[in-house]
Legacy VTK file of the C-alpha trace (Angstrom):
# vtk DataFile Version 3.0
C-alpha trace
ASCII
DATASET POLYDATA
POINTS 144 float
24.972 -3.650 -5.766
23.269 -0.117 -5.336
20.338 0.230 -3.972
18.477 3.501 -4.403
14.562 3.987 -3.202
12.458 7.323 -3.869
9.015 8.214 -1.738
6.750 10.332 -0.977
4.321 9.238 1.289
1.300 11.581 2.514
0.199 9.521 5.259
3.322 9.858 6.780
3.933 13.339 5.651
7.019 12.869 3.806
7.598 15.382 0.947
10.614 13.604 -0.341
12.067 10.432 0.726
15.553 8.838 -0.577
17.591 6.363 -0.101
21.154 5.282 -1.580
23.508 2.850 -0.741
26.086 0.816 -1.861
26.498 -3.013 -0.670
29.481 -5.696 -1.178
28.465 -8.840 -0.921
28.238 -12.136 -2.431
26.224 -13.967 -4.962
25.297 -17.779 -4.440
24.267 -19.095 -7.587
22.767 -22.535 -7.202
22.767 -23.161 -11.211
21.331 -27.031 -10.633
17.699 -25.041 -9.239
17.885 -21.976 -11.384
18.300 -19.925 -7.812
20.449 -16.906 -7.181
20.915 -15.167 -3.603
22.899 -11.857 -3.578
23.442 -11.055 0.194
25.632 -8.067 0.731
26.052 -4.771 3.563
26.870 -1.667 2.956
26.821 2.292 3.797
23.988 4.214 3.089
22.270 7.581 3.687
18.570 8.982 4.004
17.626 11.923 2.830
13.993 13.102 4.318
11.993 16.046 4.000
8.915 16.396 5.748
6.460 18.823 6.169
6.324 18.104 9.893
10.291 17.710 11.019
12.263 19.717 8.334
15.045 18.314 6.425
17.136 15.620 7.577
19.618 13.354 6.423
20.553 10.023 8.249
23.836 7.999 7.869
22.414 4.530 8.098
24.464 1.138 7.893
22.242 -1.811 5.902
22.021 -5.519 4.549
20.295 -6.288 1.533
19.017 -9.788 0.398
17.830 -10.737 -3.191
16.661 -13.753 -4.231
15.422 -14.909 -7.665
14.356 -18.372 -8.686
13.267 -19.651 -12.028
11.010 -22.330 -11.201
9.989 -23.262 -14.934
9.401 -21.040 -18.638
6.244 -19.929 -17.328
6.859 -19.036 -13.287
9.580 -17.211 -11.377
9.592 -15.975 -7.516
11.140 -13.262 -6.332
11.833 -11.894 -2.731
14.139 -9.236 -1.460
14.631 -8.247 2.223
16.212 -4.706 2.909
17.341 -3.949 6.880
18.116 -0.553 7.572
19.663 0.829 10.599
20.323 4.473 11.753
24.126 5.324 12.810
23.401 8.204 14.962
20.148 6.482 16.885
20.199 2.977 17.143
16.950 2.367 18.304
15.756 3.810 14.878
15.730 1.274 11.670
13.494 0.151 8.955
12.995 -3.392 7.330
11.514 -4.211 4.113
10.503 -7.280 2.852
8.837 -7.904 -0.464
7.977 -11.140 -2.347
6.532 -12.111 -5.830
5.235 -15.093 -7.968
5.896 -13.932 -11.822
3.860 -15.923 -14.465
5.199 -15.155 -18.008
1.989 -15.517 -20.057
3.526 -14.176 -23.491
6.349 -12.874 -25.150
5.531 -9.657 -24.507
3.538 -9.844 -20.928
3.909 -11.237 -17.248
1.585 -11.741 -14.734
2.645 -10.476 -11.376
1.594 -10.928 -7.907
3.439 -8.611 -5.420
3.495 -8.515 -1.709
5.420 -6.242 0.558
5.656 -5.098 4.235
7.564 -2.206 5.869
8.394 -1.207 9.150
9.919 1.871 9.427
10.629 4.172 12.756
13.341 6.428 10.958
11.092 8.423 8.696
7.903 8.334 10.947
7.175 8.113 14.914
3.676 7.944 13.946
2.863 5.350 10.986
5.369 2.524 11.414
4.060 -0.220 9.315
2.931 -0.533 6.019
1.717 -3.836 3.551
1.178 -3.651 -0.221
-0.685 -6.481 -2.178
-0.173 -5.754 -5.774
-1.331 -7.663 -8.655
0.058 -6.431 -12.162
0.155 -6.650 -15.831
4.381 -6.130 -16.581
5.427 -5.340 -19.924
9.158 -5.279 -20.855
10.349 -1.485 -22.023
12.697 -3.309 -24.497
9.020 -5.379 -26.059
11.683 -8.667 -25.542
LINES 1 145
144 0 1 2 3 4 5 6 7 8 9 10 11 12 13 14 15 16 17 18 19 20 21 22 23 24 25 26 27 28 29 30 31 32 33 34 35 36 37 38 39 40 41 42 43 44 45 46 47 48 49 50 51 52 53 54 55 56 57 58 59 60 61 62 63 64 65 66 67 68 69 70 71 72 73 74 75 76 77 78 79 80 81 82 83 84 85 86 87 88 89 90 91 92 93 94 95 96 97 98 99 100 101 102 103 104 105 106 107 108 109 110 111 112 113 114 115 116 117 118 119 120 121 122 123 124 125 126 127 128 129 130 131 132 133 134 135 136 137 138 139 140 141 142 143
């Protein structure tokens, strides 16, 4: 699978940050439980443009895991984990964990509670941990 992430962060003084990686792995499909788990390691690159440190390109290695569990017709759980290691400096790494509970409320609307926590020493030496809790009304682009 492909992992692409773009970020701007004025607190960390990051003007642009782009993560791109390609992972090769395996899908565990537990059809009996409506559960799929994708796990894959792979190479990556992170481009960082910071107002403090300038422009930097970092070669990375990462492992990515995605879990999707359809609990019922109404509810599904999602979970994602990405661990990234700077190949030039082994003491620099980032870990991203996301979890969500999504309720399919109508044919064209979902209600989601999403939580994420990120620990990152690659992009910033000052602010290393970020957490988010989002409650969202989600609508599909194709309205189906």
